[in-house]
N, CA, C and O atoms as a GROMACS GRO file, in nm:
protein
  372
    1MET      N    1   0.521  -2.239   2.956
    1MET     CA    2   0.480  -2.156   3.006
    1MET      C    3   0.311  -2.185   2.920
    1MET      O    4   0.279  -2.282   2.852
    2LYS      N    5   0.236  -2.074   2.953
    2LYS     CA    6   0.086  -2.076   2.859
    2LYS      C    7   0.091  -2.001   2.801
    2LYS      O    8   0.159  -1.898   2.805
    3LYS      N    9  -0.047  -2.072   2.671
    3LYS     CA   10  -0.001  -1.969   2.550
    3LYS      C   11  -0.085  -1.853   2.497
    3LYS      O   12  -0.085  -1.795   2.389
    4ARG      N   13  -0.152  -1.839   2.606
    4ARG     CA   14  -0.202  -1.684   2.657
    4ARG      C   15  -0.063  -1.611   2.704
    4ARG      O   16  -0.037  -1.502   2.652
    5VAL      N   17  -0.012  -1.642   2.758
    5VAL     CA   18   0.150  -1.542   2.806
    5VAL      C   19   0.237  -1.529   2.658
    5VAL      O   20   0.229  -1.421   2.599
    6ARG      N   21   0.307  -1.621   2.607
    6ARG     CA   22   0.416  -1.730   2.465
    6ARG      C   23   0.385  -1.611   2.360
    6ARG      O   24   0.456  -1.515   2.330
    7VAL      N   25   0.253  -1.646   2.312
    7VAL     CA   26   0.209  -1.566   2.238
    7VAL      C   27   0.266  -1.419   2.228
    7VAL      O   28   0.369  -1.373   2.179
    8PRO      N   29   0.149  -1.359   2.298
    8PRO     CA   30   0.175  -1.204   2.349
    8PRO      C   31   0.366  -1.160   2.344
    8PRO      O   32   0.434  -1.071   2.293
    9LEU      N   33   0.389  -1.282   2.432
    9LEU     CA   34   0.529  -1.245   2.442
    9LEU      C   35   0.651  -1.230   2.345
    9LEU      O   36   0.760  -1.173   2.342
   10ALA      N   37   0.575  -1.308   2.273
   10ALA     CA   38   0.692  -1.316   2.171
   10ALA      C   39   0.656  -1.200   2.033
   10ALA      O   40   0.738  -1.135   1.968
   11LEU      N   41   0.526  -1.202   2.021
   11LEU     CA   42   0.483  -1.084   1.921
   11LEU      C   43   0.594  -0.959   1.985
   11LEU      O   44   0.680  -0.897   1.922
   12GLY      N   45   0.568  -0.951   2.089
   12GLY     CA   46   0.634  -0.839   2.150
   12GLY      C   47   0.765  -0.826   2.118
   12GLY      O   48   0.807  -0.724   2.063
   13ILE      N   49   0.851  -0.939   2.152
   13ILE     CA   50   1.002  -0.877   2.146
   13ILE      C   51   1.062  -0.915   1.980
   13ILE      O   52   1.172  -0.886   1.934
   14GLY      N   53   0.918  -1.006   1.897
   14GLY     CA   54   0.938  -0.956   1.777
   14GLY      C   55   0.926  -0.773   1.709
   14GLY      O   56   0.977  -0.732   1.605
   15PHE      N   57   0.860  -0.710   1.787
   15PHE     CA   58   0.818  -0.552   1.769
   15PHE      C   59   0.934  -0.486   1.802
   15PHE      O   60   0.992  -0.400   1.736
   16GLY      N   61   0.966  -0.538   1.921
   16GLY     CA   62   1.057  -0.465   2.030
   16GLY      C   63   1.230  -0.462   1.893
   16GLY      O   64   1.298  -0.370   1.849
   17LEU      N   65   1.232  -0.576   1.878
   17LEU     CA   66   1.345  -0.597   1.744
   17LEU      C   67   1.418  -0.534   1.624
   17LEU      O   68   1.527  -0.503   1.578
   18ALA      N   69   1.191  -0.537   1.590
   18ALA     CA   70   1.208  -0.444   1.492
   18ALA      C   71   1.240  -0.285   1.509
   18ALA      O   72   1.297  -0.213   1.426
   19ILE      N   73   1.199  -0.257   1.609
   19ILE     CA   74   1.202  -0.084   1.658
   19ILE      C   75   1.313  -0.052   1.656
   19ILE      O   76   1.358   0.054   1.613
   20LEU      N   77   1.406  -0.196   1.734
   20LEU     CA   78   1.555  -0.202   1.775
   20LEU      C   79   1.645  -0.190   1.638
   20LEU      O   80   1.747  -0.123   1.623
   21SER      N   81   1.567  -0.293   1.521
   21SER     CA   82   1.686  -0.223   1.344
   21SER      C   83   1.634  -0.120   1.308
   21SER      O   84   1.702  -0.018   1.296
   22MET      N   85   1.519  -0.121   1.285
   22MET     CA   86   1.470   0.012   1.207
   22MET      C   87   1.506   0.145   1.301
   22MET      O   88   1.480   0.253   1.249
   23ALA      N   89   1.556   0.148   1.414
   23ALA     CA   90   1.622   0.284   1.480
   23ALA      C   91   1.747   0.321   1.409
   23ALA      O   92   1.768   0.428   1.352
   24ILE      N   93   1.870   0.165   1.429
   24ILE     CA   94   2.001   0.146   1.397
   24ILE      C   95   2.018   0.185   1.247
   24ILE      O   96   2.089   0.278   1.212
   25ALA      N   97   1.952   0.112   1.167
   25ALA     CA   98   1.924   0.152   1.031
   25ALA      C   99   1.931   0.386   1.001
   25ALA      O  100   1.998   0.477   0.953
   26ILE      N  101   1.814   0.357   1.069
   26ILE     CA  102   1.776   0.558   1.079
   26ILE      C  103   1.912   0.616   1.116
   26ILE      O  104   1.953   0.703   1.038
   27TYR      N  105   2.000   0.582   1.231
   27TYR     CA  106   2.074   0.650   1.266
   27TYR      C  107   2.184   0.607   1.165
   27TYR      O  108   2.272   0.691   1.148
   28PHE      N  109   2.191   0.524   1.115
   28PHE     CA  110   2.267   0.521   1.031
   28PHE      C  111   2.239   0.583   0.837
   28PHE      O  112   2.289   0.594   0.725
   29GLY      N  113   2.160   0.597   0.895
   29GLY     CA  114   2.090   0.697   0.749
   29GLY      C  115   2.150   0.843   0.743
   29GLY      O  116   2.206   0.888   0.643
   30TYR      N  117   2.128   0.925   0.883
   30TYR     CA  118   2.168   1.017   0.897
   30TYR      C  119   2.346   1.009   0.889
   30TYR      O  120   2.407   1.073   0.804
   31VAL      N  121   2.400   0.941   0.966
   31VAL     CA  122   2.532   0.921   0.967
   31VAL      C  123   2.530   0.947   0.806
   31VAL      O  124   2.521   1.068   0.782
   32HIS      N  125   2.534   0.898   0.735
   32HIS     CA  126   2.564   0.855   0.530
   32HIS      C  127   2.547   1.004   0.519
   32HIS      O  128   2.642   1.082   0.511
   33ALA      N  129   2.368   1.056   0.521
   33ALA     CA  130   2.335   1.132   0.467
   33ALA      C  131   2.388   1.266   0.502
   33ALA      O  132   2.396   1.341   0.404
   34TYR      N  133   2.434   1.330   0.642
   34TYR     CA  134   2.508   1.410   0.704
   34TYR      C  135   2.683   1.437   0.646
   34TYR      O  136   2.755   1.535   0.664
   35SER      N  137   2.712   1.291   0.563
   35SER     CA  138   2.819   1.298   0.541
   35SER      C  139   2.840   1.291   0.371
   35SER      O  140   2.934   1.322   0.297
   36SER      N  141   2.723   1.242   0.349
   36SER     CA  142   2.724   1.285   0.142
   36SER      C  143   2.658   1.407   0.110
   36SER      O  144   2.664   1.455  -0.003
   37GLU      N  145   2.574   1.478   0.237
   37GLU     CA  146   2.516   1.639   0.171
   37GLU      C  147   2.425   1.590   0.051
   37GLU      O  148   2.414   1.691  -0.018
   38GLU      N  149   2.340   1.466  -0.022
   38GLU     CA  150   2.238   1.501  -0.060
   38GLU      C  151   2.125   1.541  -0.029
   38GLU      O  152   2.067   1.512   0.076
   39ASN      N  153   2.077   1.622  -0.128
   39ASN     CA  154   1.942   1.689  -0.123
   39ASN      C  155   1.819   1.573   0.011
   39ASN      O  156   1.780   1.597   0.125
   40ILE      N  157   1.793   1.430  -0.100
   40ILE     CA  158   1.712   1.316  -0.045
   40ILE      C  159   1.794   1.229  -0.015
   40ILE      O  160   1.890   1.197  -0.086
   41ARG      N  161   1.757   1.165   0.130
   41ARG     CA  162   1.831   0.981   0.099
   41ARG      C  163   1.680   0.885   0.135
   41ARG      O  164   1.568   0.937   0.140
   42TYR      N  165   1.692   0.810   0.146
   42TYR     CA  166   1.614   0.707   0.212
   42TYR      C  167   1.707   0.572   0.243
   42TYR      O  168   1.787   0.504   0.179
   43VAL      N  169   1.651   0.573   0.376
   43VAL     CA  170   1.734   0.402   0.421
   43VAL      C  171   1.629   0.317   0.415
   43VAL      O  172   1.518   0.319   0.469
   44TYR      N  173   1.671   0.258   0.358
   44TYR     CA  174   1.633   0.059   0.347
   44TYR      C  175   1.643  -0.022   0.476
   44TYR      O  176   1.705   0.011   0.577
   45LEU      N  177   1.589  -0.109   0.462
   45LEU     CA  178   1.602  -0.208   0.555
   45LEU      C  179   1.543  -0.323   0.489
   45LEU      O  180   1.421  -0.315   0.479
   46PHE      N  181   1.605  -0.438   0.436
   46PHE     CA  182   1.534  -0.500   0.363
   46PHE      C  183   1.514  -0.499   0.201
   46PHE      O  184   1.447  -0.583   0.141
   47GLY      N  185   1.567  -0.416   0.155
   47GLY     CA  186   1.501  -0.368   0.007
   47GLY      C  187   1.405  -0.231   0.027
   47GLY      O  188   1.401  -0.133  -0.047
   48PHE      N  189   1.315  -0.260   0.179
   48PHE     CA  190   1.200  -0.104   0.225
   48PHE      C  191   1.237  -0.042   0.213
   48PHE      O  192   1.354  -0.055   0.250
   49LYS      N  193   1.214   0.056   0.173
   49LYS     CA  194   1.236   0.223   0.212
   49LYS      C  195   1.131   0.221   0.345
   49LYS      O  196   1.010   0.199   0.353
   50ILE      N  197   1.274   0.268   0.485
   50ILE     CA  198   1.142   0.335   0.555
   50ILE      C  199   1.159   0.415   0.564
   50ILE      O  200   1.047   0.451   0.601
   51TYR      N  201   1.234   0.529   0.562
   51TYR     CA  202   1.278   0.667   0.625
   51TYR      C  203   1.318   0.783   0.499
   51TYR      O  204   1.374   0.755   0.393
   52ARG      N  205   1.280   0.889   0.534
   52ARG     CA  206   1.355   0.950   0.358
   52ARG      C  207   1.403   1.105   0.462
   52ARG      O  208   1.300   1.162   0.499
   53LEU      N  209   1.522   1.170   0.507
   53LEU     CA  210   1.543   1.281   0.459
   53LEU      C  211   1.610   1.378   0.371
   53LEU      O  212   1.713   1.371   0.304
   54THR      N  213   1.520   1.471   0.392
   54THR     CA  214   1.555   1.545   0.354
   54THR      C  215   1.622   1.675   0.336
   54THR      O  216   1.534   1.760   0.349
   55LEU      N  217   1.707   1.717   0.319
   55LEU     CA  218   1.762   1.832   0.318
   55LEU      C  219   1.723   1.969   0.340
   55LEU      O  220   1.706   2.020   0.229
   56GLU      N  221   1.700   2.054   0.436
   56GLU     CA  222   1.620   2.203   0.414
   56GLU      C  223   1.774   2.252   0.568
   56GLU      O  224   1.823   2.229   0.678
   57GLY      N  225   1.773   2.317   0.462
   57GLY     CA  226   1.922   2.427   0.529
   57GLY      C  227   2.038   2.349   0.561
   57GLY      O  228   2.084   2.285   0.466
   58ALA      N  229   2.084   2.342   0.647
   58ALA     CA  230   2.182   2.308   0.729
   58ALA      C  231   2.154   2.180   0.729
   58ALA      O  232   2.222   2.119   0.647
   59LYS      N  233   2.061   2.100   0.803
   59LYS     CA  234   1.973   1.975   0.890
   59LYS      C  235   1.891   1.945   0.741
   59LYS      O  236   1.852   2.007   0.642
   60TYR      N  237   1.894   1.795   0.798
   60TYR     CA  238   1.851   1.657   0.785
   60TYR      C  239   1.682   1.672   0.862
   60TYR      O  240   1.684   1.683   0.984
   61ILE      N  241   1.582   1.672   0.814
   61ILE     CA  242   1.434   1.624   0.784
   61ILE      C  243   1.409   1.486   0.818
   61ILE      O  244   1.475   1.442   0.724
   62GLY      N  245   1.371   1.392   0.870
   62GLY     CA  246   1.356   1.251   0.771
   62GLY      C  247   1.146   1.268   0.835
   62GLY      O  248   1.084   1.323   0.926
   63THR      N  249   1.112   1.173   0.704
   63THR     CA  250   1.011   1.129   0.751
   63THR      C  251   0.967   0.969   0.710
   63THR      O  252   0.963   0.916   0.599
   64SER      N  253   0.939   0.923   0.824
   64SER     CA  254   0.869   0.782   0.804
   64SER      C  255   0.797   0.778   0.729
   64SER      O  256   0.715   0.870   0.719
   65LEU      N  257   0.796   0.635   0.612
   65LEU     CA  258   0.758   0.516   0.568
   65LEU      C  259   0.677   0.407   0.654
   65LEU      O  260   0.718   0.295   0.684
   66GLY      N  261   0.537   0.471   0.691
   66GLY     CA  262   0.488   0.369   0.760
   66GLY      C  263   0.487   0.254   0.745
   66GLY      O  264   0.498   0.162   0.826
   67VAL      N  265   0.465   0.256   0.560
   67VAL     CA  266   0.326   0.128   0.546
   67VAL      C  267   0.419   0.052   0.573
   67VAL      O  268   0.406  -0.040   0.655
   68ASN      N  269   0.551   0.082   0.495
   68ASN     CA  270   0.717  -0.001   0.490
   68ASN      C  271   0.746  -0.039   0.612
   68ASN      O  272   0.795  -0.152   0.620
   69MET      N  273   0.726   0.033   0.730
   69MET     CA  274   0.755   0.018   0.871
   69MET      C  275   0.640  -0.088   0.914
   69MET      O  276   0.675  -0.152   1.012
   70GLY      N  277   0.563  -0.109   0.885
   70GLY     CA  278   0.425  -0.159   0.970
   70GLY      C  279   0.496  -0.354   0.890
   70GLY      O  280   0.515  -0.459   0.951
   71ILE      N  281   0.514  -0.321   0.734
   71ILE     CA  282   0.538  -0.431   0.660
   71ILE      C  283   0.678  -0.510   0.761
   71ILE      O  284   0.686  -0.632   0.780
   72ILE      N  285   0.784  -0.400   0.818
   72ILE     CA  286   0.904  -0.507   0.878
   72ILE      C  287   0.906  -0.566   0.980
   72ILE      O  288   0.973  -0.668   1.002
   73CYS      N  289   0.772  -0.463   1.119
   73CYS     CA  290   0.728  -0.531   1.212
   73CYS      C  291   0.655  -0.625   1.151
   73CYS      O  292   0.604  -0.690   1.243
   74ALA      N  293   0.620  -0.669   1.050
   74ALA     CA  294   0.523  -0.822   1.049
   74ALA      C  295   0.583  -0.833   1.074
   74ALA      O  296   0.617  -0.849   1.191
   75ILE      N  297   0.681  -0.834   0.923
   75ILE     CA  298   0.768  -1.009   0.917
   75ILE      C  299   0.870  -0.995   1.010
   75ILE      O  300   0.944  -1.094   1.002
   76TYR      N  301   0.911  -0.907   1.105
   76TYR     CA  302   0.997  -0.963   1.282
   76TYR      C  303   0.924  -1.006   1.362
   76TYR      O  304   0.951  -1.105   1.429
   77MET      N  305   0.825  -0.945   1.372
   77MET     CA  306   0.711  -1.062   1.448
   77MET      C  307   0.661  -1.246   1.454
   77MET      O  308   0.654  -1.340   1.533
   78GLY      N  309   0.631  -1.204   1.282
   78GLY     CA  310   0.646  -1.326   1.217
   78GLY      C  311   0.698  -1.464   1.228
   78GLY      O  312   0.665  -1.583   1.229
   79ILE      N  313   0.826  -1.355   1.237
   79ILE     CA  314   0.981  -1.451   1.227
   79ILE      C  315   1.014  -1.488   1.380
   79ILE      O  316   1.090  -1.582   1.401
   80VAL      N  317   0.968  -1.429   1.471
   80VAL     CA  318   0.991  -1.409   1.593
   80VAL      C  319   0.844  -1.520   1.640
   80VAL      O  320   0.841  -1.595   1.737
   81PHE      N  321   0.803  -1.511   1.601
   81PHE     CA  322   0.652  -1.581   1.656
   81PHE      C  323   0.732  -1.736   1.590
   81PHE      O  324   0.795  -1.793   1.679
   82ALA      N  325   0.735  -1.786   1.494
   82ALA     CA  326   0.681  -1.922   1.415
   82ALA      C  327   0.837  -1.986   1.514
   82ALA      O  328   0.816  -2.101   1.551
   83LEU      N  329   0.968  -1.937   1.554
   83LEU     CA  330   1.087  -1.960   1.644
   83LEU      C  331   1.044  -1.979   1.697
   83LEU      O  332   1.049  -2.102   1.698
   84GLU      N  333   0.892  -1.903   1.873
   84GLU     CA  334   0.858  -1.999   1.956
   84GLU      C  335   0.761  -2.091   1.894
   84GLU      O  336   0.776  -2.192   1.962
   85GLU      N  337   0.695  -2.110   1.830
   85GLU     CA  338   0.680  -2.207   1.810
   85GLU      C  339   0.745  -2.320   1.786
   85GLU      O  340   0.736  -2.413   1.866
   86ILE      N  341   0.826  -2.328   1.664
   86ILE     CA  342   0.922  -2.477   1.664
   86ILE      C  343   1.031  -2.488   1.821
   86ILE      O  344   1.105  -2.586   1.831
   87ILE      N  345   1.029  -2.421   1.890
   87ILE     CA  346   1.118  -2.429   2.007
   87ILE      C  347   1.025  -2.477   2.081
   87ILE      O  348   1.069  -2.586   2.117
   88HIS      N  349   0.893  -2.458   2.140
   88HIS     CA  350   0.783  -2.551   2.184
   88HIS      C  351   0.785  -2.687   2.165
   88HIS      O  352   0.823  -2.792   2.218
   89LYS      N  353   0.706  -2.630   2.031
   89LYS     CA  354   0.696  -2.783   1.989
   89LYS      C  355   0.868  -2.924   1.991
   89LYS      O  356   0.864  -3.047   1.999
   90LEU      N  357   0.962  -2.853   1.983
   90LEU     CA  358   1.084  -2.886   2.052
   90LEU      C  359   1.080  -2.978   2.127
   90LEU      O  360   1.092  -3.098   2.102
   91ARG      N  361   1.050  -2.882   2.306
   91ARG     CA  362   1.044  -2.926   2.402
   91ARG      C  363   0.937  -3.022   2.410
   91ARG      O  364   0.948  -3.135   2.457
   92ALA      N  365   0.802  -2.955   2.348
   92ALA     CA  366   0.745  -3.058   2.360
   92ALA      C  367   0.781  -3.199   2.390
   92ALA      O  368   0.752  -3.264   2.490
   93LEU      N  369   0.852  -3.236   2.281
   93LEU     CA  370   0.881  -3.366   2.198
   93LEU      C  371   0.908  -3.465   2.360
   93LEU      O  372   0.937  -3.585   2.356
   0.00000   0.00000   0.00000
């Protein structure tokens, strides 16, 4: 596969995996928040706060913590890109 296709594809896959993992973490954050009924609850992914849940009335209002979400996306994209390069180099041997 050409490098012009490989690199964006690897970065896109990394971004998609990051979004999927954050969505799952936020979902379980809501589940735990409603079961514990705390006033403020944070959702963590790999030690980073990615989402803040605040109890307002009977329901939680979520606020994203964009900088940390960006860091998570960059980590995922870097890992997938590195794996893609390793696999490409091994296939070339």
